[in-house]
MINU-610941 format. One record per residue (C-alpha): x, y, z. Coordinates in pm, whole numbers. Example, Ala and Ser with C-alpha at 12.3 -4.5 7.8 and 13.67 -1.06 7.14 Angstrom:
SITE       xx       yy       zz
SITE     1230     -450      780
SITE     1367     -106      714
//
This chain:
SITE       xx       yy       zz
SITE      726      116    -1744
SITE     1090       46    -1828
SITE     1269     -237    -1648
SITE     1506        8    -1480
SITE     1222      218    -1343
SITE     1036      -93    -1232
SITE     1338     -217    -1034
SITE     1376      128     -878
SITE     1004      133     -795
SITE     1026     -214     -640
SITE     1334     -142     -430
SITE     1205      197     -314
SITE      879       40     -196
SITE     1077     -229      -15
SITE     1285       33      164
SITE      982      245      254
SITE      799      -54      400
SITE     1102     -169      597
SITE     1180      177      737
SITE      816      240      828
SITE      793      -93     1009
SITE     1119      -27     1191
SITE     1019      320     1310
SITE      657      239     1396
SITE      763      -87     1558
SITE     1011       87     1788
SITE      738      332     1893
SITE      456       81     1938
SITE      678     -171     2119
SITE      859       94     2322
SITE      805      -93     2650
SITE     1012     -382     2515
SITE     1301     -162     2398
SITE     1293      109     2665
SITE     1567      -48     2876
SITE     1799      -73     2576
SITE     1756      298     2504
SITE     1796      399     2867
SITE     2117      197     2897
SITE     2222      309     2549
SITE     2281      -50     2443
SITE     2363        6     2076
SITE     2383     -364     1990
SITE     2039     -441     2134
SITE     1888     -129     1978
SITE     2035     -206     1636
SITE     1936     -573     1646
SITE     1578     -481     1740
SITE     1555     -229     1457
SITE     1710     -466     1201
SITE     1465     -739     1302
SITE     1172     -504     1251
SITE     1335     -384      927
SITE     1339     -743      798
SITE      975     -796      891
SITE      898     -472      709
SITE     1045     -619      390
SITE      783     -896      411
SITE      505     -643      466
SITE      628     -447      166
SITE      628     -757      -53
SITE      268     -828       51
SITE      178     -471      -39
SITE      339     -498     -382
SITE      174     -832     -452
SITE     -162     -679     -360
SITE      -98     -375     -577
SITE      -13     -563     -894
SITE     -292     -813     -827
SITE     -539     -525     -808
SITE     -413     -381    -1138
SITE     -506     -714    -1295
SITE     -841     -730    -1115
SITE     -919     -373    -1220
SITE     -867     -456    -1588
SITE    -1071     -773    -1548
SITE    -1352     -576    -1382
SITE    -1360     -319    -1661
SITE    -1377     -596    -1919
SITE    -1649     -789    -1734
SITE    -1878     -493    -1660
SITE    -1796     -315    -1988
SITE    -1879       12    -1816
SITE    -1666      230    -1589
SITE    -1980      344    -1404
SITE    -2101      -11    -1329
SITE    -1753     -121    -1223
SITE    -1725      179     -992
SITE    -2064      100     -837
SITE    -1950     -259     -778
SITE    -1630     -134     -615
SITE    -1822      107     -389
SITE    -2048     -179     -276
SITE    -1743     -392     -198
SITE    -1588     -104       -3
SITE    -1898      -77      216
SITE    -1905     -455      270
SITE    -1534     -462      360
SITE    -1570     -176      612
SITE    -1879     -333      775
SITE    -1710     -673      793
SITE    -1395     -521      942
SITE    -1601     -376     1226
SITE    -1857     -654     1276
SITE    -1633     -960     1243
SITE    -1358     -822     1466
SITE    -1609     -708     1729
SITE    -1798    -1039     1742
SITE    -1476    -1242     1753
SITE    -1249    -1041     1981
SITE    -1463     -807     2194
SITE    -1505     -897     2559
SITE    -1842     -880     2736
SITE    -1962     -522     2765
SITE    -1679     -382     2551
SITE    -1773      -83     2338
SITE    -1782     -117     1960
SITE    -1647      237     1915
SITE    -1274      141     1902
SITE    -1355     -109     1626
SITE    -1547      157     1433
SITE    -1262      402     1492
SITE    -1006      181     1319
SITE    -1236      133     1020
SITE    -1301      507      999
SITE     -927      580     1016
SITE     -865      342      727
SITE    -1150      497      529
SITE    -1030      854      592
SITE     -675      769      482
SITE     -819      601      174
SITE    -1032      906       90
SITE     -734     1140      124
SITE     -507      927      -96
SITE     -785      872     -352
SITE     -849     1248     -365
SITE     -481     1318     -431
SITE     -468     1045     -696
SITE     -775     1184     -873
SITE     -637     1538     -855
SITE     -303     1433    -1006
SITE     -457     1215    -1278
SITE     -832     1229    -1345
SITE    -1162     1203    -1159
SITE    -1223      846    -1277
SITE     -927      731    -1065
SITE    -1096      819     -735
SITE    -1309      507     -682
SITE    -1042      255     -792
SITE     -789      429     -567
SITE    -1030      422     -273
SITE    -1105       55     -338
SITE     -736      -30     -337
SITE     -662      168      -22
SITE     -953       15      170
SITE    -1041     -330       37
SITE     -698     -444      -78
SITE     -533     -312      239
SITE     -780     -511      450
SITE     -707     -827      248
SITE     -331     -776      290
SITE     -390     -713      661
SITE     -574    -1044      719
SITE     -278    -1239      874
SITE     -264     -992     1164
SITE     -641     -937     1181
SITE     -689    -1308     1253
SITE     -453    -1297     1553
SITE     -552     -950     1675
SITE     -222     -884     1851
SITE     -229     -508     1931
SITE      135     -432     1851
SITE      148     -608     1514
SITE     -203     -486     1440
SITE      -81     -125     1422
SITE      267     -195     1289
SITE      137     -382      984
SITE     -146     -135      928
SITE       87      165      902
SITE      339      -25      691
SITE       69     -130      443
SITE      -89      216      428
SITE      244      386      361
SITE      350      131       97
SITE       10      128      -73
SITE       -9      507      -75
SITE      339      538     -224
SITE      270      285     -499
SITE      -65      437     -589
SITE       61      795     -601
SITE      388      712     -776
SITE      278      472    -1051
SITE      146      735    -1293
SITE      456      951    -1243
SITE      689      659    -1312
SITE      486      555    -1617
SITE      507      910    -1750
SITE      882      919    -1687
SITE      926      584    -1863
SITE      724      704    -2163
SITE      943     1015    -2194
SITE     1261      807    -2167
SITE     1142      567    -2439
SITE     1040      859    -2658
SITE     1381     1023    -2631
SITE     1579      699    -2655
SITE     1811      691    -2960
SITE     1726      424    -3218
SITE     1924      258    -3497
SITE     1803      336    -3847
SITE     1789       84    -4129
SITE     2087     -120    -4245
SITE     2338      154    -4176
SITE     2309      101    -3803
SITE     2345      472    -3741
SITE     2201      603    -3417
SITE     1926      853    -3479
SITE     1765     1062    -3208
SITE     1385     1075    -3220
SITE     1241     1398    -3353
SITE     1069     1609    -3091
//
C-alpha cells in the first residue's frame, strides 16, 4: 500500500466512524435531543452532533488499531501453526468461545433476577450474522480462504474493541459503539484488498529513472 493510499484509507475510516457515531447517537439518544429538534435549536443540535462526531473519531481509532493488530496476529498465527487449516480451526474455536463468553459473562454480571437470557443471545447472534455476511462478501471478492479470518476479525476483534462499553453496560453507548465498530471494521476489511490492488497498479505504472542519464522511463505494460 502506498503512503498516499494509506493516508486516504486512514482518514476515510475516521470519517466513517465519526459520521456513524453521530447519526446512530442522535437516534439512540433521541430523548435527550428531542427538545432541541422540536424547538429547532441549531446551536444545541450542532453541538450535540459534533460531540458525538468527536467520540466517533475515538471509536474509529480503536477500530483501526484492532484491524492492524489483527493483521499482525494473523501472520503470527500462520507462522506458528504452519498450516492454514489448523490456524482456521483455532480461529473457529476462539470465535465460539468469544460468542459464548459474550452471552454468559454479560448475563451473569448484568441480568436482574428472573430476566430472560434471550436479549443477550440476540445481541451475540446479531454480531455473528453481520460477521458471516461480511466474511461471505470478503471471500467472494478475494478467495475462500479469507472467510474464516474475516469472520474472526468481525466477531472476536470487534468484541475486544467493544470491551470498554461492555464493562459498563450503558444501553445507549452499548449500541452506539457497536454500530460504529461494525461499520468501521466492515469498511476496512472489504476495502483493504481493493486499495492494495490499486497501490500495486500505481507502483507498476509509476515512471522510473533509468541509469546515469536520469531519463524518466515508463514501465512496459
